N, C-alpha and C positions, 0 to 999 in steps of 0.2 A: 438569438441565440451568440454565439461565444466560442471564435475559434479554439479545441484540444483536440490538439495533435498526442502526443506529449502526457502518461500519466503514470506518478508513485501510486498503488496501494497504499497503507500503512502492515501489517504483520495485524495489529487492533481490528479492524476495519474489517480487514481477508473474514479473519474469525467470526467475526457477528456477520456476513456476508455464506455462511460455511453454513452456521449453525443453524440461523431463520430465514428457508429461503419463503422470498416474501419482502423478505425486512427490506426499510433502507440504505441500511449496506450491497447486498442482494442484489434490488434497483440499482446501485449506484454500478455495482463490478458489473452485469447484465448493462449496462448500458457506452462505460469503457468496454466494454470486449464488443460492442457494438462497432464501439463510432469509433475509438483514438488506438496506440500503440500504446499494453499496458508493458510497464519497466517495473525489471528486479535485476534484482543483483544475486550473485552467488553464495552472497551474507544475507540477505534479506529471506532467502528463498529457502538458505539453513532453517534463522531462524523459527518461518512458517513452516515446517516437520517438527524442527526441537516442540512447539507452539501444537501447535496440531496433535501431536503426536500422542499425551497429559491424557490419561486416565480416568482425568474430571468428566476426559470431557464423553467419557465412555454412554453416559447414558439421557447423552444426550445426540451421537448421531453412533452410525456406527466403526468400527476402527477403519471398516474395505473405505464406507464412503469418504473421509477423511484423507484418506489416501487414493480417493478418484480426483478429491475437489488438488490435493494438492498437484496432483499432473495435470487436470485441464492449468491450472494454475503457470506449469513449464511447457505445456504445450504451447503455450499462447502464450506467454509472457516474452518477450527483446530484451535476448540478454547484457549488462554491460559490465562490464568489469568494471571489478571498484573493490582498491585495495588499501588496505589500517591507513597509509597512509594519505590514500584521501579521507578515510575517513579522518581523522588524526589533526588534517588544513580543513577541518570546516570551522568558517567562519563569517555570522558568530557562529559558539559550539551550540546545537541544547544542551539544557540544563540536566540533562541526563545522557550519560554520553555514549549507554545504548540508542540511542537515537538516531548518533550523526551518520548510522547508517543507511538512515536513507535521504536524509539532507545530502548527503557526499552521490547515492545512487542521483539525485533529483538535475545536481551541477554535473555529472558523467554524461547524467541522456537527459541535457537539457527539458525536463520533462512545464507544461503548464504548469497542471498541478501538482501540487502531496494531499492525497484524499486519505483523512485521519482520524483520528479517535480518541487521542493523547493530550491529555492537554496542552502535556511542555512540548510537543507540534506547534500543538492550537495557538498555542503562544504565541507565536512566534512570525503567524502570520498578521503583512506577507514577508517572508527569509528572500532575502534579495531579490526580489520582485516580480519572487515567485509565490503565488498565492496555497497557503493553507487550509480544506476545508471539512469542514463535518459533510457525509458522504448524506445529503440532508440537503448542505448549503450548492453541493460538488451539479449536483441534480437537477435545481434548477436553477446556476449557469446553461447550465446545454439543453433547457429549454423542456425538463420533462419533469 
C-alpha cells in the first residue's frame, strides 16, 4: 500500500460519491475520510455547494441529504486558504481554467493525490509530481 497523507477530491467526483452510495467514488471518499487528510479550500467548497444545490439533483437525492453531505465535507476537510492569485499562478494551468482551483489547492496543501473524474484534470497526470487519479485508481493505489 502506498502512503497517502493528503488528498484533494474534485467536485465531479464528490457529486458522484453523494449521488450513489456504494459507488466507486463513494468508496474512494469513505477510504479517504478514514485514512487520509481530506483537503479543501473556500473556492472548492463554494463550487461543491453551488453544484449540489442544483434542482436537477432533486430527483436523485433530497435537498436535506445533499446539504448534509456538504456539512460532512466541511466538517471533515482541512481548509486551506487558496487565493485567486494562487489560482492564476498555477503552472502549467489546466485547459479548463475553472479547474485551476483544484491544482492551486493541491500545491497549497502539499497533496499526494488529486482524485478526479474530469478529463481536463486527468490529462495532466502527473502534475508537478502529484498523481491525478480516478476514484478507481485511487482505491487501487491504497490497496482497497
